[in-house]
N, CA, C and O of each residue as an XYZ file, in Angstrom:
264
protein
N     106.559     71.197    124.226
C     105.812     71.934    122.592
C     106.843     70.576    122.016
O     108.071     70.497    121.972
N     105.693     69.516    121.584
C     106.528     68.392    120.855
C     107.014     68.341    119.234
O     106.249     68.213    118.279
N     108.389     68.466    119.177
C     108.664     69.507    118.122
C     108.705     68.415    116.661
O     108.551     68.673    115.468
N     108.916     67.445    117.206
C     108.382     66.346    115.979
C     107.497     65.663    115.090
O     107.476     65.030    114.034
N     106.333     66.353    116.588
C     104.500     66.138    116.041
C     104.861     67.986    115.473
O     103.960     68.007    114.635
N     105.164     68.664    115.421
C     104.865     69.899    114.928
C     105.674     69.739    113.413
O     105.219     70.278    112.404
N     106.800     69.010    113.399
C     107.686     69.306    112.048
C     106.298     68.284    110.902
O     105.956     68.494    109.738
N     105.818     67.189    111.923
C     104.783     65.957    110.717
C     103.228     66.300    110.926
O     102.426     65.628    110.277
N     102.746     67.294    111.784
C     102.113     68.061    111.174
C     101.967     68.930    109.819
O     101.275     68.922    108.801
N     103.454     70.001    110.629
C     103.041     70.761    108.789
C     104.149     70.104    107.693
O     104.717     70.907    106.953
N     104.440     68.812    107.581
C     104.709     68.135    105.968
C     103.376     66.972    106.122
O     103.806     65.822    106.024
N     101.915     67.041    106.332
C     101.597     66.512    106.074
C     100.082     67.745    105.692
O      98.981     67.395    105.265
N     100.541     69.211    106.028
C      99.659     70.278    105.897
C     100.140     70.013    104.408
O      99.496     69.293    103.645
N     101.645     70.824    103.956
C     102.206     70.416    102.389
C     101.819     69.337    101.564
O     101.953     69.532    100.356
N     101.226     67.892    102.046
C     101.116     67.129    101.814
C      99.985     66.953    101.005
O     100.090     66.675     99.811
N      98.747     67.117    101.664
C      97.959     67.477    101.532
C      97.527     69.406    100.579
O      96.593     69.446     99.779
N      98.104     70.306    100.791
C      98.083     71.470    100.108
C      98.678     70.701     98.116
O      98.098     70.980     97.067
N      99.394     70.166     98.197
C     100.374     69.350     96.676
C      99.190     68.332     95.994
O      99.108     68.102     94.788
N      98.329     67.797     96.998
C      96.998     66.674     96.688
C      96.062     67.234     96.267
O      95.142     66.733     95.620
N      96.244     68.764     96.712
C      94.253     69.408     96.887
C      94.352     69.900     95.191
O      95.152     70.380     94.387
N      92.444     69.236     95.325
C      92.144     69.611     93.545
C      91.536     70.651     93.628
O      91.184     71.068     92.525
N      91.057     71.686     95.040
C      90.664     72.940     95.063
C      91.774     73.891     95.267
O      92.874     73.418     95.554
N      91.608     75.400     95.136
C      93.089     76.616     95.170
C      92.279     76.116     96.705
O      92.727     75.230     97.434
N      91.072     76.864     96.966
C      90.459     76.891     98.557
C      91.405     76.069     99.512
O      92.325     76.374    100.270
N      90.609     74.566     99.047
C      91.371     73.568     99.952
C      93.344     74.471    100.140
O      93.542     75.342    100.987
N      94.220     74.085     99.387
C      94.864     73.713     99.513
C      95.968     75.427     99.850
O      97.135     75.452    100.242
N      95.098     76.600     99.534
C      94.942     77.863    100.479
C      95.137     77.328    102.215
O      95.855     77.103    103.189
N      94.406     77.351    101.861
C      94.029     76.660    103.315
C      95.318     76.217    104.100
O      96.119     76.707    104.896
N      95.052     74.829    103.341
C      96.859     73.849    103.748
C      97.774     74.327    104.281
O      98.411     74.130    105.316
N      97.810     75.664    102.651
C      98.598     76.508    102.666
C      99.608     77.171    103.504
O     100.817     77.343    103.349
N      98.216     77.723    105.076
C      98.124     78.648    105.726
C      98.824     77.826    106.698
O     100.016     77.808    107.005
N      97.351     76.817    107.323
C      97.721     75.831    107.904
C      99.702     75.374    108.733
O     100.275     75.156    109.800
N     100.003     75.520    106.792
C     101.932     75.153    106.756
C     102.364     76.108    107.684
O     103.046     75.530    108.530
N     102.302     76.964    107.847
C     102.607     78.363    107.756
C     102.464     78.490    108.759
O     103.405     78.447    109.552
N     101.066     78.724    109.160
C     101.340     78.866    111.336
C     101.878     78.090    112.054
O     102.279     78.368    113.185
N     102.003     76.623    111.321
C     102.680     75.275    112.192
C     103.827     76.571    112.279
O     103.981     77.529    113.036
N     104.763     75.867    110.676
C     105.777     76.699    110.218
C     106.854     78.248    111.561
O     108.022     78.413    111.914
N     105.552     78.948    111.809
C     105.968     79.980    112.540
C     105.778     79.713    114.213
O     106.469     80.471    114.894
N     105.269     79.126    114.672
C     105.145     77.921    116.124
C     107.087     77.808    116.196
O     107.884     78.287    117.002
N     107.247     77.123    115.201
C     108.467     75.859    115.316
C     109.196     76.703    115.387
O     110.036     76.525    116.269
N     109.361     78.326    114.406
C     110.161     78.821    114.030
C     110.926     79.529    115.891
O     112.055     79.437    116.374
N     109.613     80.187    116.423
C     109.197     80.720    117.375
C     109.756     80.119    118.632
O     110.444     80.772    119.416
N     109.322     78.379    118.867
C     110.535     77.709    119.388
C     111.671     77.522    119.138
O     111.221     76.462    118.705
N     111.889     77.512    119.102
C     113.012     77.160    118.265
C     113.919     78.687    118.905
O     114.616     78.543    119.910
N     113.840     79.833    118.350
C     114.423     81.083    118.668
C     114.167     80.825    119.939
O     115.208     80.386    120.427
N     113.171     80.875    120.878
C     112.962     80.669    122.216
C     114.549     79.928    122.916
O     115.418     80.448    123.616
N     114.449     78.865    122.493
C     115.539     78.385    122.358
C     117.048     78.619    122.224
O     117.949     78.068    122.855
N     117.134     79.564    121.258
C     118.450     80.455    120.629
C     118.583     78.788    119.822
O     119.607     78.786    119.139
N     118.231     78.149    119.782
C     118.334     77.476    118.538
C     119.103     77.768    117.078
O     118.518     78.487    116.268
N     120.355     77.234    116.760
C     120.738     78.000    115.412
C     119.967     77.461    114.376
O     119.708     78.176    113.408
N     119.520     76.189    114.437
C     118.511     75.526    113.270
C     117.296     76.474    112.688
O     116.593     76.240    111.705
N     117.221     78.222    114.046
C     115.987     78.634    114.012
C     115.779     79.360    112.388
O     114.851     79.511    111.594
N     117.647     79.778    112.481
C     117.615     80.962    111.356
C     118.183     80.002    109.410
O     118.572     80.320    108.286
N     117.912     79.061    110.039
C     117.631     78.135    107.956
C     116.491     78.209    108.461
O     115.890     79.175    107.990
N     115.880     77.625    109.226
C     114.879     76.517    109.035
C     114.028     78.645    108.760
O     113.902     78.647    107.535
N     113.668     79.668    109.108
C     112.481     80.538    108.890
C     113.164     81.637    107.545
O     112.442     82.574    107.206
N     114.393     81.484    106.912
C     114.645     81.726    105.884
C     114.264     80.279    104.397
O     114.155     80.286    103.171
N     114.196     79.352    105.401
C     113.897     78.142    104.365
C     111.911     78.190    104.245
O     111.304     77.213    103.807
N     111.255     79.339    104.662
C     110.079     78.824    105.021
C     109.941     80.732    103.570
O     109.416     80.765    102.456
N     110.456     81.577    104.130
C     110.496     82.681    103.392
C     111.205     82.793    101.962
O     111.142     83.702    101.134
N     112.043     81.331    101.931
C     112.500     81.404    100.604
C     111.570     80.717     99.298
O     111.363     81.131     98.157
N     111.144     79.541     99.986
C     110.020     78.634     99.469
C     109.569     79.115     97.936
O     108.982     80.166     98.196
N     109.529     79.016     97.057
C     109.080     79.353     95.241
C     108.039     80.036     95.540
O     108.427     80.759     96.458
N     107.032     80.247     95.356
C     105.260     80.113     95.736
C     105.047     80.116     95.137
O     105.050     81.161     94.487
N     104.490     78.647     94.497
C     103.274     77.678     93.210
C     102.395     78.451     93.009
O     102.499     79.286     93.907
N     101.275     78.799     92.152
C     100.303     78.974     91.586
C      99.409     78.623     92.136
O      98.290     78.750     91.639
């Protein structure tokens, strides 16, 4: 896995969500970001990376926006 590519894709999906004018598009981009975050977290856990715990917690503790 190219972790930098995945991080960039995650950030891109979040930026697209922030710029969405339609709630359906926003939800789709957030779902994409969530999927990418899951892949990143799984990859980190497989490596035993210490950052995996922090990454996973950040994804679940992020405030939800309406």
